[in-house]
C-alpha positions in Angstrom: -41.2 -83.2 -42.4 -43.2 -80.2 -43.4 -42.5 -77.0 -41.5 -45.6 -75.0 -40.6 -46.7 -72.3 -38.4 -49.0 -73.5 -35.6 -50.8 -71.0 -33.4 -52.2 -71.3 -29.9 -54.0 -68.3 -28.5 -55.3 -67.9 -25.0 -57.7 -65.0 -24.8 -58.5 -63.5 -21.5 -62.0 -62.5 -22.4 -64.2 -62.3 -25.4 -63.7 -59.1 -27.2 -62.4 -57.8 -30.5 -58.7 -58.6 -31.0 -57.5 -55.0 -30.5 -59.4 -54.9 -27.3 -58.4 -58.3 -25.8 -55.3 -59.2 -23.8 -53.8 -62.5 -24.9 -50.9 -64.8 -24.8 -50.0 -66.2 -28.2 -47.7 -69.2 -28.8 -46.5 -70.1 -32.3 -44.1 -72.7 -33.7 -41.1 -70.9 -35.1 -38.4 -73.5 -35.7 -38.5 -77.3 -35.6 -39.5 -78.3 -32.0 -39.4 -74.7 -30.8 -42.3 -72.3 -29.8 -42.2 -68.6 -29.2 -44.7 -67.0 -26.8 -45.6 -63.3 -26.7 -48.1 -61.1 -24.9 -50.4 -58.8 -26.8 -51.7 -56.1 -24.5 -55.3 -54.8 -24.7 -55.8 -51.5 -26.4 -58.8 -50.5 -24.3 -61.0 -49.6 -27.3 -58.2 -47.6 -29.0 -57.3 -48.4 -32.6 -53.6 -49.2 -32.9 -51.6 -47.2 -35.5 -48.4 -49.3 -35.1 -47.1 -52.3 -33.2 -44.0 -52.4 -31.0 -42.2 -55.7 -30.4 -40.8 -55.2 -26.9 -37.5 -57.0 -26.1 -36.6 -56.9 -22.4 -33.0 -56.9 -21.1 -31.2 -59.3 -18.9 -31.9 -62.9 -19.8 -35.0 -62.0 -21.8 -37.2 -64.5 -20.0 -40.4 -62.9 -18.6 -42.0 -66.2 -17.6 -45.2 -65.6 -19.5 -48.0 -67.8 -18.2 -51.6 -68.0 -17.1 -52.3 -68.2 -13.4 -55.8 -68.3 -11.9 -57.3 -67.3 -15.3 -55.0 -64.2 -15.5 -51.9 -63.4 -17.6 -48.8 -63.2 -15.5 -45.2 -62.3 -16.3 -42.3 -60.3 -15.0 -43.3 -56.7 -15.4 -40.5 -54.9 -13.6 -38.5 -54.2 -16.8 -39.0 -50.7 -18.3 -40.8 -51.8 -21.4 -43.5 -54.1 -20.0 -43.9 -51.7 -17.1 -44.6 -48.9 -19.6 -46.9 -50.6 -22.0 -49.8 -48.3 -21.0 -47.7 -45.4 -22.3 -47.4 -47.1 -25.6 -51.2 -47.6 -25.7 -51.7 -44.0 -24.8 -49.7 -43.1 -27.9 -51.7 -45.5 -30.2 -49.0 -48.2 -30.3 -50.0 -51.8 -29.6 -47.3 -53.3 -27.2 -46.3 -56.9 -27.9 -44.1 -58.2 -25.1 -41.7 -60.9 -26.2 -40.7 -63.9 -24.0 -37.7 -66.2 -24.4 -38.5 -69.1 -26.9 -39.0 -72.6 -25.5 -35.4 -73.7 -26.2 -33.8 -70.8 -24.4 -33.9 -70.5 -20.6 -32.0 -67.2 -20.7 -31.2 -65.3 -23.9 -27.5 -65.2 -24.6 -25.8 -62.6 -26.8 -25.2 -65.5 -29.2 -28.9 -66.1 -29.5 -29.7 -62.4 -29.6 -27.4 -62.0 -32.6 -28.1 -65.3 -34.4 -30.2 -66.9 -37.0 -32.5 -68.6 -34.4 -33.7 -65.3 -33.1 -34.2 -64.0 -36.7 -36.4 -67.1 -37.4 -38.4 -66.6 -34.3 -38.9 -62.9 -35.0 -39.9 -63.5 -38.6 -42.6 -65.9 -37.5 -43.9 -63.5 -34.8 -44.0 -60.6 -37.3 -45.8 -62.7 -39.9 -48.4 -63.6 -37.3 -48.8 -60.0 -36.2 -49.1 -58.9 -39.9 -51.8 -61.5 -40.4 -53.7 -60.2 -37.4 -53.1 -56.5 -38.0 -52.6 -56.0 -41.8 -51.2 -52.7 -42.8 -49.8 -51.7 -39.5 -46.0 -51.1 -39.3 -44.1 -53.2 -36.8 -41.2 -51.6 -34.8 -38.6 -53.3 -32.7 -37.9 -51.8 -29.3 -35.3 -53.0 -26.8 -33.9 -51.9 -23.5 -30.6 -52.9 -21.9 -29.6 -56.2 -23.4 -32.8 -56.2 -25.4 -31.3 -53.5 -27.6 -28.9 -56.2 -28.9 -32.0 -58.1 -30.1 -33.6 -55.1 -31.6 -30.5 -53.8 -33.3 -29.5 -57.2 -34.7 -33.0 -58.0 -36.0 -33.3 -54.5 -37.6 -30.4 -55.5 -39.8 -31.2 -59.2 -40.2 -34.8 -58.4 -41.4 -33.6 -55.5 -43.9 -33.6 -58.0 -47.1 -31.0 -60.6 -48.5 -27.9 -61.4 -46.5 -25.2 -58.8 -47.4 -22.6 -59.8 -49.9 -20.4 -56.7 -49.1 -19.6 -54.5 -46.2 -22.4 -52.7 -44.4 -21.9 -49.4 -46.3 -21.4 -51.1 -49.6 -23.8 -51.6 -52.5 -24.6 -55.3 -51.8 -25.9 -54.7 -48.3 -29.0 -53.1 -46.8 -27.3 -49.7 -47.5 -27.7 -50.5 -51.2 -31.2 -51.9 -50.9 -29.8 -55.3 -51.6 -32.7 -57.8 -52.1 -35.2 -55.0 -52.1 -34.4 -53.4 -55.5 -37.9 -54.0 -57.1 -39.9 -52.7 -54.1 -37.6 -49.7 -53.8 -37.8 -48.7 -57.4 -41.6 -49.2 -57.3 -41.8 -46.7 -54.4 -39.5 -44.2 -56.2 -41.6 -44.5 -59.4 -44.8 -44.1 -57.6 -43.6 -41.0 -55.9 -42.3 -39.6 -59.1 -45.5 -40.3 -61.0 -47.7 -39.1 -58.1 -49.2 -42.6 -57.7 -49.7 -44.6 -54.6 -46.4 -46.0 -53.2 -45.1 -48.0 -50.2 -43.8 -45.6 -47.6 -42.0 -48.5 -45.9 -40.2 -51.4 -47.5 -39.7 -54.5 -45.4 
């Protein structure tokens, strides 16, 4: 069976993508979908994206009701999404994937969450090319953000975290890192972030 990325978007109103609120659902793993909410930027141009991981069980119950997006907004991050917009950051609120009623620490620190996050980030990079993506968590959501920050830093480590064959030693990102160093040295364009 071929694995692919399937996308379902439910826009609230016709507008440019940066100006429209929407629920996006993508296939991330076999038989699993991941939904997330992209807030409207209200005519502001985003300079970065923030994947917002809530605490607790991580399930915000993202849904459409009476033609409107609904979800649990009491958590600090969804509640403060207007503050991210005010600072030029497009907030993307993550929900629990379809195979997780409540996010366990095992999921938050596992390969399944990494696969889900990679698919979401790929979709966001397709929609918003060139914008950096940051992971933001609160309470138990910090477990997700911290784990993903390490799990998405290149090849799996083959040594301790502060050893040469880990993210600390740019493991799996050698070519991109040297390209950036050389560009800086030769005063040529270079990547300021290596993913």
